[in-house]
C-alpha positions as CSV (number, residue, x, y, z in Angstrom):
1,M,87.8,-52.0,-22.2
2,P,89.5,-52.7,-25.6
3,S,87.4,-56.0,-26.0
4,S,83.6,-54.0,-25.8
5,E,85.0,-51.4,-28.4
6,K,86.1,-54.3,-31.1
7,P,82.9,-55.2,-31.0
8,E,81.2,-51.9,-31.5
9,P,82.9,-51.7,-34.4
10,P,81.1,-54.5,-36.4
11,A,78.1,-53.1,-35.1
12,S,78.9,-49.9,-36.8
13,S,80.0,-51.4,-40.0
14,D,76.7,-53.1,-40.8
15,E,74.0,-50.5,-40.3
16,A,77.2,-48.6,-42.7
17,P,76.3,-50.7,-45.6
18,S,73.1,-51.4,-45.3
19,A,72.8,-47.5,-44.7
20,S,74.8,-46.9,-48.5
21,A,74.0,-49.6,-50.1
22,S,70.3,-48.1,-50.8
23,A,71.6,-45.1,-52.4
24,S,75.0,-46.4,-54.0
25,P,76.8,-49.4,-52.7
26,E,79.7,-50.0,-54.1
27,A,80.8,-45.7,-54.1
28,D,83.8,-44.9,-52.8
29,L,83.8,-40.9,-52.6
30,T,87.5,-40.1,-51.3
31,A,88.6,-36.6,-52.4
32,P,91.7,-36.7,-54.2
33,D,94.5,-34.2,-53.9
34,G,93.4,-31.0,-55.2
35,Y,89.1,-31.4,-54.8
36,A,86.6,-30.8,-52.1
37,E,85.1,-33.5,-50.5
38,A,82.4,-35.1,-52.6
39,L,78.4,-33.4,-52.1
40,S,76.0,-35.1,-52.2
41,T,73.0,-34.5,-53.9
42,M,69.9,-35.9,-56.5
43,W,69.6,-35.0,-60.5
44,G,67.1,-36.4,-62.5
45,L,65.3,-36.4,-66.0
46,A,61.2,-35.7,-66.1
47,P,59.4,-35.5,-69.5
48,V,56.8,-32.3,-69.5
49,P,53.8,-33.5,-72.4
50,C,55.6,-31.9,-75.6
51,T,52.8,-29.8,-76.4
52,Q,54.4,-27.9,-73.6
53,H,57.1,-27.7,-76.1
54,E,60.5,-27.3,-73.3
55,Q,63.1,-29.0,-72.7
56,Q,65.2,-29.5,-69.8
57,L,69.0,-28.7,-69.2
58,I,70.4,-30.3,-66.4
59,N,74.1,-28.3,-64.4
60,L,75.8,-31.2,-62.9
61,D,78.0,-28.9,-60.7
62,D,74.5,-29.1,-58.5
63,G,71.3,-31.4,-60.7
64,A,70.0,-28.5,-60.5
65,S,67.6,-28.4,-64.2
66,R,65.6,-25.7,-66.1
67,T,63.4,-25.6,-69.3
68,E,63.3,-23.1,-72.0
69,D,61.9,-23.4,-74.9
70,E,62.4,-26.9,-77.3
71,D,63.6,-25.7,-80.4
72,N,64.8,-29.0,-81.7
73,G,67.6,-29.9,-79.8
74,A,69.0,-26.2,-79.8
75,V,69.8,-24.5,-77.0
76,Q,69.4,-21.1,-76.9
77,E,71.2,-21.0,-73.2
78,P,73.2,-23.4,-71.8
79,G,74.1,-21.7,-68.8
80,G,76.5,-23.9,-67.3
81,A,74.6,-26.6,-68.2
82,E,75.9,-30.4,-69.6
83,L,72.8,-32.3,-70.7
84,L,70.2,-31.6,-73.0
85,H,66.5,-33.1,-72.7
86,W,64.1,-32.8,-75.8
87,P,61.4,-33.8,-77.0
88,D,62.9,-35.0,-80.8
89,T,59.7,-35.1,-82.5
90,C,56.6,-34.7,-80.4
91,T,54.2,-37.2,-82.4
92,G,53.1,-39.1,-79.1
93,L,55.2,-41.2,-76.1
94,G,58.3,-42.0,-76.1
95,D,60.1,-39.9,-78.1
96,Y,62.5,-37.9,-75.6
97,Q,65.9,-37.6,-76.2
98,L,69.7,-37.1,-73.6
99,R,72.8,-35.7,-75.2
100,A,75.8,-33.8,-73.5
101,L,76.0,-30.2,-74.4
102,P,78.2,-29.1,-76.8
103,N,81.7,-28.5,-75.7
104,T,81.3,-29.9,-72.5
105,R,83.3,-33.1,-70.9
106,V,80.2,-35.9,-70.3
107,G,80.7,-39.3,-70.6
108,L,79.0,-43.0,-69.3
109,L,80.1,-45.1,-67.1
110,R,79.5,-48.7,-66.8
111,A,77.7,-50.1,-64.3
112,D,80.2,-53.0,-63.3
113,A,82.5,-49.7,-63.7
114,P,84.4,-48.4,-59.8
115,K,81.9,-46.2,-58.6
116,S,84.9,-42.9,-57.8
117,F,86.4,-40.4,-58.6
118,D,89.5,-41.5,-61.2
119,S,86.9,-43.5,-63.1
120,C,84.6,-41.0,-64.1
121,R,87.5,-38.0,-64.5
122,A,88.3,-41.0,-67.5
123,A,84.3,-41.6,-68.2
124,A,84.1,-37.7,-68.6
125,G,86.4,-38.1,-72.1
126,T,84.5,-40.3,-73.5
127,G,81.9,-38.4,-74.9
128,F,78.1,-39.2,-75.3
129,G,76.4,-38.6,-77.9
130,G,71.9,-38.4,-77.7
131,L,70.2,-41.2,-76.9
132,A,66.8,-42.0,-77.8
133,L,65.4,-42.9,-74.0
134,S,62.2,-45.1,-74.8
135,E,64.3,-47.4,-76.8
136,R,65.7,-50.0,-74.8
137,N,67.6,-51.8,-76.7
138,D,69.8,-48.9,-77.9
139,R,69.7,-48.0,-74.3
140,E,71.0,-51.2,-72.8
141,D,73.0,-51.6,-75.4
142,R,75.3,-48.3,-74.6
143,G,75.0,-49.4,-71.2
144,F,72.5,-46.5,-70.2
145,V,71.3,-48.5,-67.3
146,E,70.1,-48.7,-64.0
147,G,74.1,-49.0,-62.1
148,A,75.6,-46.9,-64.7
149,A,76.3,-43.6,-64.1
150,L,76.9,-40.1,-66.1
151,C,79.8,-38.7,-65.4
152,S,81.3,-35.0,-65.7
153,V,84.6,-32.5,-65.7
154,T,82.6,-29.5,-65.7
155,D,82.7,-25.9,-66.5
156,K,83.5,-25.1,-62.8
157,G,86.2,-27.7,-62.7
158,A,84.3,-30.5,-61.1
159,V,84.3,-33.7,-61.3
160,A,80.7,-34.6,-61.2
161,M,79.2,-38.6,-60.4
162,A,75.2,-39.1,-61.8
163,V,74.3,-42.1,-60.6
164,I,71.4,-43.7,-62.6
165,E,69.3,-45.1,-60.0
166,H,65.5,-45.2,-61.7
167,I,64.2,-45.3,-65.1
168,A,61.2,-46.0,-65.4
169,G,59.3,-45.8,-68.2
170,D,59.9,-47.3,-71.6
171,A,58.3,-47.6,-75.9
172,V,55.4,-46.5,-75.2
173,D,56.2,-43.9,-71.8
174,D,58.2,-40.8,-71.7
175,V,61.1,-42.4,-69.6
176,S,62.4,-40.9,-66.4
177,V,65.7,-41.3,-64.4
178,S,66.5,-39.9,-61.5
179,G,69.7,-41.2,-58.9
180,P,72.0,-39.4,-56.5
181,L,73.8,-37.2,-57.9
182,Y,78.1,-36.1,-56.6
183,V,80.3,-33.9,-57.1
184,W,83.8,-33.3,-56.3
185,A,84.6,-29.7,-56.3
186,A,87.7,-28.3,-57.3
187,A,90.0,-26.3,-54.7
188,P,89.9,-22.6,-54.8
């Protein structure tokens, strides 16, 4: 019987890497003491035509985003959001910016860094200033590439890791970004 059990784990472990490879192959979702098991959802940035005069606020506690009237990057009501995605000039395509909101702890975890609670919490303290998403060279120089992650210690004390799985668009398009979001909530 033990020999029949031994072949089973390799079969299931062969399946596990292929299943996890599509989401985030290197993510270690182990929760440290004082935090709940990581919840998994999705997050994304989706530009709207700038003639709608809207900006997107992203809350990394749950991946929810909402829009408000665009005000040259000023935020009327942050409501727990950590990120702002807004059209900078509205003079054409490719002018969307992304930045962390004031008084938030957001940073970029580089693509070659381990995707874990500890590395994400450390990256959250590095800061994330404005980034012109349509400027591919700037994105790449700053490490905002597929496989990297935006990390935050949220206003609720959770550690959030928004993995950049897909980037679509470039200098002549408005760029959209999406991927899995892992959130370790602070234990009550």
